[in-house]
Biopython code that builds the backbone (N, CA, C, O; Angstrom):
import numpy as np
from Bio.PDB.StructureBuilder import StructureBuilder

atoms = [
    (1, "MET", "N", (-0.558, 7.120, -2.422)),
    (1, "MET", "CA", (-0.471, 8.467, -3.062)),
    (1, "MET", "C", (0.065, 8.376, -4.539)),
    (1, "MET", "O", (-0.176, 9.206, -5.416)),
    (2, "ARG", "N", (0.858, 7.196, -4.686)),
    (2, "ARG", "CA", (1.847, 7.298, -5.837)),
    (2, "ARG", "C", (0.557, 6.916, -7.102)),
    (2, "ARG", "O", (0.638, 7.256, -8.282)),
    (3, "ALA", "N", (-0.361, 6.292, -6.603)),
    (3, "ALA", "CA", (-1.574, 5.957, -7.588)),
    (3, "ALA", "C", (-2.431, 7.429, -7.911)),
    (3, "ALA", "O", (-2.731, 7.712, -9.071)),
    (4, "VAL", "N", (-2.706, 8.122, -7.023)),
    (4, "VAL", "CA", (-3.080, 9.413, -7.260)),
    (4, "VAL", "C", (-2.303, 10.366, -8.074)),
    (4, "VAL", "O", (-2.832, 11.160, -8.852)),
    (5, "GLU", "N", (-0.984, 10.263, -7.867)),
    (5, "GLU", "CA", (0.018, 11.168, -8.608)),
    (5, "GLU", "C", (-0.147, 10.592, -10.219)),
    (5, "GLU", "O", (-0.213, 11.309, -11.218)),
    (6, "LYS", "N", (-0.191, 9.225, -10.188)),
    (6, "LYS", "CA", (-0.262, 8.744, -11.790)),
    (6, "LYS", "C", (-1.459, 9.003, -12.232)),
    (6, "LYS", "O", (-1.411, 8.998, -13.462)),
    (7, "VAL", "N", (-2.662, 9.260, -11.797)),
    (7, "VAL", "CA", (-4.150, 9.333, -12.127)),
    (7, "VAL", "C", (-4.157, 11.072, -12.350)),
    (7, "VAL", "O", (-4.860, 11.568, -13.230)),
    (8, "GLY", "N", (-3.472, 11.741, -11.637)),
    (8, "GLY", "CA", (-3.446, 12.925, -11.836)),
    (8, "GLY", "C", (-4.548, 13.881, -10.841)),
    (8, "GLY", "O", (-4.601, 15.110, -10.797)),
    (9, "SER", "N", (-5.394, 12.882, -10.071)),
    (9, "SER", "CA", (-6.316, 13.422, -9.138)),
    (9, "SER", "C", (-7.067, 12.519, -8.397)),
    (9, "SER", "O", (-7.549, 11.573, -9.020)),
    (10, "ALA", "N", (-7.276, 12.605, -7.185)),
    (10, "ALA", "CA", (-7.946, 11.823, -6.269)),
    (10, "ALA", "C", (-9.441, 11.842, -6.711)),
    (10, "ALA", "O", (-10.157, 11.028, -6.129)),
    (11, "LYS", "N", (-9.981, 12.577, -7.572)),
    (11, "LYS", "CA", (-11.573, 12.707, -7.584)),
    (11, "LYS", "C", (-11.923, 11.629, -8.222)),
    (11, "LYS", "O", (-13.066, 11.288, -7.917)),
    (12, "ASP", "N", (-11.290, 10.781, -9.169)),
    (12, "ASP", "CA", (-11.929, 9.422, -9.789)),
    (12, "ASP", "C", (-11.191, 8.363, -8.928)),
    (12, "ASP", "O", (-10.100, 7.827, -9.124)),
    (13, "GLY", "N", (-12.131, 8.202, -7.871)),
    (13, "GLY", "CA", (-11.645, 6.925, -7.029)),
    (13, "GLY", "C", (-11.299, 5.455, -7.786)),
    (13, "GLY", "O", (-10.408, 4.705, -7.387)),
    (14, "ALA", "N", (-12.185, 5.170, -8.978)),
    (14, "ALA", "CA", (-12.194, 4.079, -9.684)),
    (14, "ALA", "C", (-10.754, 3.899, -10.367)),
    (14, "ALA", "O", (-10.114, 2.854, -10.488)),
    (15, "ALA", "N", (-10.463, 5.020, -10.725)),
    (15, "ALA", "CA", (-9.152, 5.229, -11.643)),
    (15, "ALA", "C", (-8.062, 4.954, -10.866)),
    (15, "ALA", "O", (-7.114, 4.239, -11.193)),
    (16, "VAL", "N", (-8.230, 5.611, -9.690)),
    (16, "VAL", "CA", (-6.954, 5.382, -8.443)),
    (16, "VAL", "C", (-6.963, 4.106, -8.040)),
    (16, "VAL", "O", (-5.866, 3.608, -7.788)),
    (17, "ILE", "N", (-8.182, 3.275, -7.880)),
    (17, "ILE", "CA", (-8.069, 1.823, -7.528)),
    (17, "ILE", "C", (-7.349, 1.060, -8.666)),
    (17, "ILE", "O", (-6.401, 0.304, -8.453)),
    (18, "GLU", "N", (-7.846, 1.302, -9.842)),
    (18, "GLU", "CA", (-7.154, 0.720, -10.994)),
    (18, "GLU", "C", (-5.417, 0.788, -11.052)),
    (18, "GLU", "O", (-4.631, -0.148, -11.198)),
    (19, "ALA", "N", (-5.195, 1.958, -10.916)),
    (19, "ALA", "CA", (-3.799, 2.449, -10.641)),
    (19, "ALA", "C", (-2.983, 1.695, -9.639)),
    (19, "ALA", "O", (-1.765, 1.527, -9.710)),
    (20, "MET", "N", (-3.804, 1.244, -8.667)),
    (20, "MET", "CA", (-2.883, 0.629, -7.385)),
    (20, "MET", "C", (-3.098, -0.838, -7.787)),
    (20, "MET", "O", (-2.276, -1.652, -7.367)),
    (21, "ARG", "N", (-4.054, -1.238, -8.508)),
    (21, "ARG", "CA", (-3.998, -2.803, -9.164)),
    (21, "ARG", "C", (-2.739, -2.996, -9.889)),
    (21, "ARG", "O", (-1.898, -3.856, -9.627)),
    (22, "ASP", "N", (-2.680, -2.097, -10.847)),
    (22, "ASP", "CA", (-1.774, -2.003, -12.030)),
    (22, "ASP", "C", (-0.314, -1.999, -11.491)),
    (22, "ASP", "O", (0.639, -2.487, -12.099)),
    (23, "ALA", "N", (-0.252, -1.382, -10.263)),
    (23, "ALA", "CA", (0.998, -1.063, -9.695)),
    (23, "ALA", "C", (1.696, -2.423, -8.960)),
    (23, "ALA", "O", (2.885, -2.457, -8.646)),
    (24, "GLY", "N", (0.809, -3.462, -8.757)),
    (24, "GLY", "CA", (1.033, -4.773, -8.285)),
    (24, "GLY", "C", (1.376, -4.513, -6.737)),
    (24, "GLY", "O", (0.716, -3.725, -6.060)),
    (25, "ALA", "N", (2.396, -5.197, -6.270)),
    (25, "ALA", "CA", (2.502, -5.020, -4.642)),
    (25, "ALA", "C", (3.165, -3.840, -4.326)),
    (25, "ALA", "O", (4.138, -3.470, -4.982)),
    (26, "PHE", "N", (2.684, -3.153, -3.287)),
    (26, "PHE", "CA", (3.472, -1.900, -2.443)),
    (26, "PHE", "C", (3.799, -2.199, -1.271)),
    (26, "PHE", "O", (3.478, -3.308, -0.845)),
    (27, "ASP", "N", (4.454, -1.373, -0.527)),
    (27, "ASP", "CA", (5.011, -1.403, 0.959)),
    (27, "ASP", "C", (4.264, -0.345, 1.631)),
    (27, "ASP", "O", (4.610, 0.836, 1.602)),
    (28, "ASP", "N", (3.170, -0.815, 2.273)),
    (28, "ASP", "CA", (2.452, -0.090, 3.063)),
    (28, "ASP", "C", (3.068, 0.124, 4.396)),
    (28, "ASP", "O", (3.499, -0.849, 5.015)),
    (29, "PRO", "N", (3.150, 1.404, 4.917)),
    (29, "PRO", "CA", (3.973, 1.585, 6.194)),
    (29, "PRO", "C", (3.558, 0.927, 7.450)),
    (29, "PRO", "O", (4.291, 0.862, 8.437)),
    (30, "LEU", "N", (2.202, 0.374, 7.381)),
    (30, "LEU", "CA", (1.501, -0.303, 8.600)),
    (30, "LEU", "C", (1.446, -1.690, 8.271)),
    (30, "LEU", "O", (1.584, -2.467, 9.215)),
    (31, "PHE", "N", (1.257, -2.210, 7.022)),
    (31, "PHE", "CA", (0.840, -3.663, 6.956)),
    (31, "PHE", "C", (1.986, -4.415, 5.912)),
    (31, "PHE", "O", (1.800, -5.595, 5.616)),
    (32, "GLY", "N", (3.090, -3.734, 5.409)),
    (32, "GLY", "CA", (4.021, -4.319, 4.884)),
    (32, "GLY", "C", (3.755, -4.415, 3.514)),
    (32, "GLY", "O", (3.107, -3.491, 3.021)),
    (33, "LYS", "N", (4.224, -5.611, 2.579)),
    (33, "LYS", "CA", (4.025, -5.871, 1.434)),
    (33, "LYS", "C", (2.396, -6.211, 1.285)),
    (33, "LYS", "O", (1.850, -7.136, 1.885)),
    (34, "THR", "N", (1.749, -5.328, 0.410)),
    (34, "THR", "CA", (0.433, -5.346, -0.045)),
    (34, "THR", "C", (-0.057, -5.251, -1.228)),
    (34, "THR", "O", (0.535, -4.522, -2.023)),
    (35, "ILE", "N", (-1.095, -5.862, -1.594)),
    (35, "ILE", "CA", (-1.747, -6.062, -2.953)),
    (35, "ILE", "C", (-3.378, -5.536, -2.844)),
    (35, "ILE", "O", (-4.122, -5.637, -1.868)),
    (36, "VAL", "N", (-3.647, -4.985, -4.086)),
    (36, "VAL", "CA", (-4.955, -4.937, -4.145)),
    (36, "VAL", "C", (-5.220, -5.952, -5.311)),
    (36, "VAL", "O", (-4.699, -5.973, -6.426)),
    (37, "ARG", "N", (-6.276, -6.893, -4.704)),
    (37, "ARG", "CA", (-6.918, -7.842, -5.733)),
    (37, "ARG", "C", (-7.661, -7.285, -6.807)),
    (37, "ARG", "O", (-7.852, -6.070, -6.857)),
    (38, "VAL", "N", (-8.180, -8.210, -7.832)),
    (38, "VAL", "CA", (-9.008, -7.729, -8.711)),
    (38, "VAL", "C", (-10.648, -7.567, -8.258)),
    (38, "VAL", "O", (-11.583, -7.134, -8.931)),
    (39, "ASP", "N", (-10.636, -8.066, -6.902)),
    (39, "ASP", "CA", (-12.035, -7.994, -6.415)),
    (39, "ASP", "C", (-12.284, -6.698, -5.727)),
    (39, "ASP", "O", (-13.396, -6.297, -5.383)),
    (40, "GLY", "N", (-11.000, -5.991, -5.534)),
    (40, "GLY", "CA", (-10.844, -4.747, -4.661)),
    (40, "GLY", "C", (-10.543, -5.050, -3.233)),
    (40, "GLY", "O", (-10.513, -4.098, -2.454)),
    (41, "ARG", "N", (-10.310, -6.292, -2.776)),
    (41, "ARG", "CA", (-9.827, -6.577, -1.630)),
    (41, "ARG", "C", (-8.432, -6.305, -1.367)),
    (41, "ARG", "O", (-7.679, -6.544, -2.311)),
    (42, "VAL", "N", (-7.844, -5.806, -0.173)),
    (42, "VAL", "CA", (-6.551, -5.368, -0.102)),
    (42, "VAL", "C", (-6.125, -6.595, 0.809)),
    (42, "VAL", "O", (-6.730, -6.966, 1.815)),
    (43, "ALA", "N", (-4.935, -7.178, 0.259)),
    (43, "ALA", "CA", (-4.473, -8.421, 0.799)),
    (43, "ALA", "C", (-2.905, -8.286, 1.386)),
    (43, "ALA", "O", (-2.093, -7.710, 0.662)),
    (44, "HIS", "N", (-2.512, -8.754, 2.552)),
    (44, "HIS", "CA", (-1.194, -8.574, 3.132)),
    (44, "HIS", "C", (-0.976, -9.753, 4.206)),
    (44, "HIS", "O", (-1.884, -10.463, 4.637)),
    (45, "ASP", "N", (0.259, -9.835, 4.532)),
    (45, "ASP", "CA", (0.331, -10.918, 5.859)),
    (45, "ASP", "C", (-0.319, -10.502, 7.034)),
    (45, "ASP", "O", (-0.484, -9.298, 7.229)),
    (46, "MET", "N", (-0.695, -11.310, 7.811)),
    (46, "MET", "CA", (-1.374, -11.121, 9.011)),
    (46, "MET", "C", (-0.599, -11.718, 10.132)),
    (46, "MET", "O", (0.212, -12.616, 9.906)),
    (47, "TYR", "N", (-0.834, -11.213, 11.451)),
    (47, "TYR", "CA", (0.267, -11.664, 12.394)),
    (47, "TYR", "C", (-0.573, -12.322, 13.668)),
    (47, "TYR", "O", (-1.573, -11.853, 14.213)),
    (48, "LEU", "N", (0.003, -13.317, 13.919)),
    (48, "LEU", "CA", (-0.645, -13.975, 15.430)),
    (48, "LEU", "C", (0.317, -13.397, 16.397)),
    (48, "LEU", "O", (1.525, -13.634, 16.404)),
    (49, "VAL", "N", (-0.365, -12.564, 17.271)),
    (49, "VAL", "CA", (0.837, -12.063, 18.453)),
    (49, "VAL", "C", (0.198, -12.565, 19.884)),
    (49, "VAL", "O", (-0.935, -13.013, 20.062)),
    (50, "GLU", "N", (1.207, -12.372, 20.822)),
    (50, "GLU", "CA", (0.902, -12.868, 22.179)),
    (50, "GLU", "C", (1.245, -11.675, 22.943)),
    (50, "GLU", "O", (2.273, -11.048, 22.684)),
    (51, "VAL", "N", (0.490, -11.346, 23.816)),
    (51, "VAL", "CA", (0.793, -10.143, 24.872)),
    (51, "VAL", "C", (2.084, -10.735, 25.763)),
    (51, "VAL", "O", (2.056, -11.886, 26.198)),
    (52, "LYS", "N", (3.080, -9.944, 25.965)),
    (52, "LYS", "CA", (4.183, -9.994, 26.566)),
    (52, "LYS", "C", (3.645, -9.974, 28.245)),
    (52, "LYS", "O", (2.661, -9.372, 28.673)),
    (53, "GLU", "N", (4.498, -10.723, 28.937)),
    (53, "GLU", "CA", (4.568, -10.475, 30.526)),
    (53, "GLU", "C", (5.229, -9.080, 30.581)),
    (53, "GLU", "O", (6.051, -8.676, 29.758)),
    (54, "PRO", "N", (4.745, -8.352, 31.715)),
    (54, "PRO", "CA", (5.311, -6.965, 31.878)),
    (54, "PRO", "C", (6.914, -6.974, 32.160)),
    (54, "PRO", "O", (7.511, -5.906, 32.025)),
    (55, "GLU", "N", (7.512, -7.943, 32.482)),
    (55, "GLU", "CA", (9.035, -8.151, 32.697)),
    (55, "GLU", "C", (9.716, -8.389, 31.394)),
    (55, "GLU", "O", (10.910, -8.128, 31.250)),
    (56, "GLN", "N", (8.884, -8.942, 30.326)),
    (56, "GLN", "CA", (9.510, -9.320, 28.975)),
    (56, "GLN", "C", (9.367, -7.989, 27.996)),
    (56, "GLN", "O", (9.728, -7.967, 26.819)),
    (57, "SER", "N", (8.770, -6.887, 28.716)),
    (57, "SER", "CA", (8.683, -5.553, 27.817)),
    (57, "SER", "C", (10.091, -4.986, 28.016)),
    (57, "SER", "O", (10.525, -4.987, 29.168)),
    (58, "LYS", "N", (10.758, -4.563, 27.158)),
    (58, "LYS", "CA", (12.129, -3.854, 27.073)),
    (58, "LYS", "C", (11.848, -2.266, 26.927)),
    (58, "LYS", "O", (12.632, -1.546, 27.547)),
    (59, "LYS", "N", (10.965, -1.718, 26.284)),
    (59, "LYS", "CA", (10.734, -0.655, 26.183)),
    (59, "LYS", "C", (9.300, -0.141, 26.157)),
    (59, "LYS", "O", (8.428, -1.006, 26.077)),
    (60, "PRO", "N", (8.835, 1.431, 26.224)),
    (60, "PRO", "CA", (7.553, 1.740, 26.260)),
    (60, "PRO", "C", (6.868, 1.383, 24.702)),
    (60, "PRO", "O", (7.393, 1.634, 23.617)),
    (61, "PHE", "N", (5.493, 0.702, 24.951)),
    (61, "PHE", "CA", (4.731, -0.169, 23.940)),
    (61, "PHE", "C", (5.194, -1.066, 23.217)),
    (61, "PHE", "O", (4.884, -1.240, 22.039)),
    (62, "ASP", "N", (6.214, -1.912, 24.043)),
    (62, "ASP", "CA", (6.611, -3.138, 23.639)),
    (62, "ASP", "C", (5.830, -4.084, 24.427)),
    (62, "ASP", "O", (6.210, -4.533, 25.508)),
    (63, "TYR", "N", (4.728, -4.374, 23.855)),
    (63, "TYR", "CA", (3.484, -5.059, 24.477)),
    (63, "TYR", "C", (3.284, -6.595, 23.745)),
    (63, "TYR", "O", (2.660, -7.469, 24.346)),
    (64, "TYR", "N", (3.789, -6.805, 22.581)),
    (64, "TYR", "CA", (3.319, -8.080, 21.875)),
    (64, "TYR", "C", (4.462, -8.751, 21.253)),
    (64, "TYR", "O", (5.409, -8.142, 20.754)),
    (65, "LYS", "N", (4.349, -9.988, 21.298)),
    (65, "LYS", "CA", (5.362, -10.818, 20.690)),
    (65, "LYS", "C", (4.549, -11.635, 19.483)),
    (65, "LYS", "O", (3.430, -12.125, 19.641)),
    (66, "VAL", "N", (5.433, -11.696, 18.070)),
    (66, "VAL", "CA", (4.818, -12.458, 17.239)),
    (66, "VAL", "C", (5.191, -13.703, 17.142)),
    (66, "VAL", "O", (6.328, -14.164, 17.038)),
    (67, "VAL", "N", (3.798, -14.422, 17.195)),
    (67, "VAL", "CA", (4.063, -15.983, 17.487)),
    (67, "VAL", "C", (4.028, -16.602, 16.094)),
    (67, "VAL", "O", (4.748, -17.575, 15.870)),
    (68, "ALA", "N", (3.165, -16.056, 15.053)),
    (68, "ALA", "CA", (3.183, -16.541, 13.668)),
    (68, "ALA", "C", (2.847, -15.618, 12.656)),
    (68, "ALA", "O", (2.029, -14.721, 12.864)),
    (69, "THR", "N", (3.561, -15.811, 11.306)),
    (69, "THR", "CA", (2.845, -14.848, 10.297)),
    (69, "THR", "C", (2.218, -15.720, 9.457)),
    (69, "THR", "O", (2.683, -16.807, 9.115)),
    (70, "ILE", "N", (1.095, -15.229, 9.093)),
    (70, "ILE", "CA", (-0.051, -15.897, 7.986)),
    (70, "ILE", "C", (0.151, -15.032, 6.824)),
    (70, "ILE", "O", (0.089, -13.804, 6.765)),
    (71, "PRO", "N", (0.419, -15.949, 5.845)),
    (71, "PRO", "CA", (0.679, -15.329, 4.394)),
    (71, "PRO", "C", (-0.590, -14.888, 3.903)),
    (71, "PRO", "O", (-1.615, -15.527, 4.142)),
    (72, "ALA", "N", (-0.585, -13.825, 3.224)),
    (72, "ALA", "CA", (-1.759, -13.096, 2.703)),
    (72, "ALA", "C", (-2.617, -14.198, 1.819)),
    (72, "ALA", "O", (-3.841, -14.159, 1.952)),
    (73, "ASP", "N", (-2.059, -15.161, 0.940)),
    (73, "ASP", "CA", (-2.909, -15.788, 0.440)),
    (73, "ASP", "C", (-3.657, -16.880, 1.301)),
    (73, "ASP", "O", (-4.631, -17.502, 0.875)),
    (74, "ARG", "N", (-3.127, -17.046, 2.504)),
    (74, "ARG", "CA", (-4.010, -17.888, 3.505)),
    (74, "ARG", "C", (-5.026, -17.112, 4.532)),
    (74, "ARG", "O", (-5.998, -17.604, 5.107)),
    (75, "ALA", "N", (-4.500, -15.659, 4.613)),
    (75, "ALA", "CA", (-5.076, -14.892, 5.556)),
    (75, "ALA", "C", (-6.580, -14.450, 4.970)),
    (75, "ALA", "O", (-7.604, -14.357, 5.647)),
    (76, "PHE", "N", (-6.466, -14.238, 3.741)),
    (76, "PHE", "CA", (-7.779, -13.872, 3.078)),
    (76, "PHE", "C", (-8.595, -14.857, 2.210)),
    (76, "PHE", "O", (-8.026, -15.784, 1.633)),
    (77, "ARG", "N", (-9.696, -14.693, 2.132)),
    (77, "ARG", "CA", (-10.431, -15.521, 1.371)),
    (77, "ARG", "C", (-10.056, -15.837, 0.127)),
    (77, "ARG", "O", (-9.684, -14.838, -0.487)),
    (78, "PRO", "N", (-9.997, -17.008, -0.600)),
    (78, "PRO", "CA", (-9.661, -17.043, -2.117)),
    (78, "PRO", "C", (-10.641, -16.137, -3.043)),
    (78, "PRO", "O", (-11.827, -15.977, -2.759)),
    (79, "LEU", "N", (-10.054, -15.596, -4.114)),
    (79, "LEU", "CA", (-10.853, -15.099, -5.155)),
    (79, "LEU", "C", (-11.922, -15.885, -5.483)),
    (79, "LEU", "O", (-13.072, -15.445, -5.498)),
    (80, "ALA", "N", (-11.566, -17.274, -5.807)),
    (80, "ALA", "CA", (-12.718, -18.368, -6.146)),
    (80, "ALA", "C", (-13.745, -18.484, -5.245)),
    (80, "ALA", "O", (-14.799, -18.952, -5.675)),
    (81, "ASP", "N", (-13.680, -18.179, -4.144)),
    (81, "ASP", "CA", (-14.667, -18.264, -2.898)),
    (81, "ASP", "C", (-15.360, -17.208, -2.756)),
    (81, "ASP", "O", (-16.357, -17.270, -2.036)),
    (82, "GLY", "N", (-15.002, -15.951, -3.415)),
    (82, "GLY", "CA", (-15.855, -14.561, -3.095)),
    (82, "GLY", "C", (-17.039, -14.323, -3.907)),
    (82, "GLY", "O", (-17.723, -13.343, -3.613)),
    (83, "ASN", "N", (-17.420, -15.122, -4.965)),
    (83, "ASN", "CA", (-18.500, -14.841, -5.865)),
    (83, "ASN", "C", (-18.469, -13.489, -6.257)),
    (83, "ASN", "O", (-19.589, -13.091, -6.578)),
    (84, "CYS", "N", (-17.448, -12.521, -6.355)),
    (84, "CYS", "CA", (-17.490, -11.246, -6.762)),
    (84, "CYS", "C", (-17.551, -11.281, -8.291)),
    (84, "CYS", "O", (-16.877, -12.024, -9.005)),
    (85, "SER", "N", (-18.573, -10.252, -8.752)),
    (85, "SER", "CA", (-18.532, -10.255, -10.225)),
    (85, "SER", "C", (-17.418, -9.411, -10.741)),
    (85, "SER", "O", (-17.255, -9.350, -11.960)),
    (86, "LEU", "N", (-16.635, -8.754, -9.935)),
    (86, "LEU", "CA", (-15.170, -8.081, -10.554)),
    (86, "LEU", "C", (-14.197, -8.930, -10.679)),
    (86, "LEU", "O", (-13.152, -8.574, -11.224)),
    (87, "ALA", "N", (-14.352, -10.119, -10.231)),
    (87, "ALA", "CA", (-13.134, -11.166, -10.238)),
    (87, "ALA", "C", (-13.584, -12.290, -11.335)),
    (87, "ALA", "O", (-12.936, -13.334, -11.416)),
    (88, "GLN", "N", (-14.651, -12.062, -12.133)),
    (88, "GLN", "CA", (-14.892, -13.066, -13.113)),
    (88, "GLN", "C", (-14.644, -12.704, -14.585)),
    (88, "GLN", "O", (-14.838, -13.539, -15.468)),
]
sb = StructureBuilder()
sb.init_structure("model")
sb.init_model(0)
sb.init_chain("A")
sb.init_seg("    ")
for serial, (resi, resn, name, xyz) in enumerate(atoms, 1):
    if name == "N":
        sb.init_residue(resn, " ", resi, " ")
    sb.init_atom(name, np.array(xyz, "f"), 0.0, 1.0, " ", f" {name:<3s}", serial, name[0])
structure = sb.get_structure()
């Protein structure tokens, strides 16, 4: 939403994406620290989770245990391997 405010309107999607790229990393409520790469891909840490045993759950919707965090630079294909004309 900050990118839309900076551009002044959501009508020009390309300008909004450019504003998001210019902003660098931002804190997404669902994915945490997130960046929009030059190729347009959104990158953020990914999580390997394990389903808990019923007796391990302490409250409603407490179903998963985070086993590992995969950093964004390892979770997504590198720019150099994407063959995207936007990244050249």
